[in-house]
N, C-alpha and C positions, 0 to 999 in steps of 0.2 A: 500186537498183543492185546487181547480182550481183557478188560478189567471190570470187576464188579464194584460199583460205587453206591451201594445201598445207603451209605452214610448221608447221601443227599436226598433220597426219596422222601417226599412228604414235607420238605422244607420250602419256604418262600424264597430263600437265597442260600447259596452254598459256595464257599471258597475252597479251592483245592491247590495244594502245593505239588507241582508235577514231579519234584525231586523224590517224593515219597510214595508215588502211586504204584510203581511196579515192584514186585518182590525181587526181581533180578533184571539186569540189563539185557534187553532182547537183541541188541546189535551193538557190541562194543566198538567204540571209535566212530560211530555214526551220530551226528547231531539230530536228536529226536524232538518230536513235538507231540502234543496230546490233542486228540480230536474227540469231541463228545456230541452226542445228539440227545436232546431232551425235549420234553413237552411240558407245557404249563396246563394243568388240569383245572378247569373251572370249578369254583367252590360248589360243593353239594354233589359232585359226581364221584361215584365210587370207582377207584382205580381198577378194581377187579372186573368192572364191566367195560373197560376201555382196552381194546386189543390193538396194538400197533401193527399195522399192515405195511409191508414193503413190496414195492413193485419196480422191476427193471424192464424197460422196453427198448430194443435196439432201434436205431434210426430208420424211419420209414414204416415202423410197425404201429399197432394200435394198443393202447393201454386201457384196460377196462377195470375201473374201480367200483366197488359195490359194498354197501352195508345192508345186510339182511334186516337188522333191527336198529334203526337209528339213521344218522346222516353223516356223511363224510366231512371230516375237518382235516385239511392238509396241514401237515407238520412241516416238512421240508420238501423241496422239489428242485431238481437241477437237470438242465439239458447240457451235456458236454461229455467230458471224460476225466476221471480221477484215478484210473489205474489202467494197466496194460492188458488185463485178462478179460474183463467184462466185455461182452459182445465183440470178441476178437476172432472168432472162428472164420477162416477164409479171407481175412483182411490182410493186406500187405503190411509189413512191419512199420513203414513210414506213417501209416494212418493211426498208429497206436502209441507213438512216442510222447505226445503232449498229454501229460496227466494233470495239467493245471488249467483245464478248460472248463469254465463255469458260465452258465447263464442262469443264475439263481432266481427264485421267485417267478419261475416260468408259468406258474399257475396261480391266478389270483385267489385270495381267500374266499371260499364259497362253500356253502352247505348244500349238498345234494344227496339223494338216496343212491344214485348211481351216476357214473360219469365215464364217457368214452373219449379218449384223447388220441389225436393223430400227432405223432411226434414231429412231423414235418412243419406243423404250423404253430408250435409252442413258443419258440424264441423269436423276438422281433428281428434279430440279426444273427448271423453265424458267429459264435463266440471264438471259434478256432478253425479257420479255413483249412481244408485238407486233412483234418482229423476225423476219423469215424466216431460219431457220437452216439450216446444213448440217453434215455430219460429215466431218472430215478425219482421215485416219490415214496414218502411214507405218510401215512394218515391214520387217524383214529376214527372209530365209529361212535359218535355221541348218541347215547340213548335218549329217547323221548321221556318227558315227564307226563304223567297222566293224572287226570282229575275227574271224578264222578260225583255229581251232585243231584240229589233227588228233587223233584218238582217242589218249588216253593222255597228252596234253600239258596244260599249264595256260594258261588264258586270263586275262590280267591287264588289267582295265579301270581307267582312271584319268582323273579330271577335275582339271586344275590349279586352275581357279577354277570352282566350282559343284558340283553333285551329279549323280550318274548317274541317267538315266531310260532304262530299256530300251525300245527301239522294237520290235524283233523279235529272237527268239532261237530257234534250232532245233538240236537234236542229231539228226543223221541224215545223209541224202545227197539232194541235189537236182540233181546233175550228175555226169558221169563223169570229170571232169578234176581237181576240187579234191581234194587229199590222195590222189592216185592213184599217185604215184611208188613203184615197187617192189611194188605190190599186184597180185595175180592178177586177171584180168579178171572172174571170177565174183563178186568182192567189190565190184564197181563198177556192176553192171547195174541195180540197183533205185534209180531216181532219184525215187521217190515215197515217201521214207522221212522221216517227221516225228515229232519229239517237241517240239512248240512250247510257248511260254509258260511256260517252266520257271524263268526267271531273275528275273522282276520282283520277287517277294517277297524274293529273296536280296540283290539288288544295288541296287534303287531307293533313292535318298536318301543313298547313300554317296559318299565322295570317291574311293574305290578299292575294287575287288572282284576277288578271285582265285577262279577256278572251274576245277575238274578236269573235263576233257572225257572222261567215261567213263560206261558204263551203270550203274556202281555209284552214281553221282550222279543220272543221268537214267534213265528206263526205256529198255529196248532195243526200239526200234520196228521193227527189221528184222534178225532174227538172221542172221548170216553175212555181213552187209554191213559194209564198213569205213566207219566214220562219222566225222564231224567236227562241231565246234560252231561255228556261224555266228551272230554277234551284231551287231546294229545298235543303237546307243545315242546319246543326246544328253547333253551336259553342260549342265544347267540353270543359268543365271546366278543369283546370289543374288536372292531376292525374286520369282522366276518360279516359277509352279506349273504342273503338268500339268493 
């Protein structure tokens, strides 16, 4: 029985009494239990931008996880079997009976834009020999934070909970409109002006990072062009690695 537990959303902690969760008994005479799946959303992230993705891949197959905008954060992952119907087509009955087959945490916490997984190599050992297994994973796509600072200004990056991981950084110009107010036209024409990958060694792993947007810090990639510092970064939750 699927239950809506909006009473817990947005809280730091939530206590539930299983005796009062269901409006009626879904299977009289059977001793029941309650299972829940939840995610802890890092501070500052809007829940409406986080979409929980769910994937099931039968043994021997490939699971392809992808975030179009942002990076993958694994919520739960298991290689085994927890029901008799998933990935059951064409399998003999004896390979489907063990529904208490777990190899949790089969995928280490990692932030990637895309990830391809071969189910045969996920578990260090077979959690239930003779049972046909599948890999289940759900994950969220964490959006990137962005910062744009005009030449001569300071860019201040901060993660309330977690550490900074630079996604992209460029000191230069890639369009004619950003940081253009009051600038003569000839200072805006070169939109192929790049000084990339300059911030990762400076800011990665820190909770906050202040950067001066000037060619004395970065090289001057296009003399005579009015430049700006554009940064895209992630706040890595504790325990998650790049």
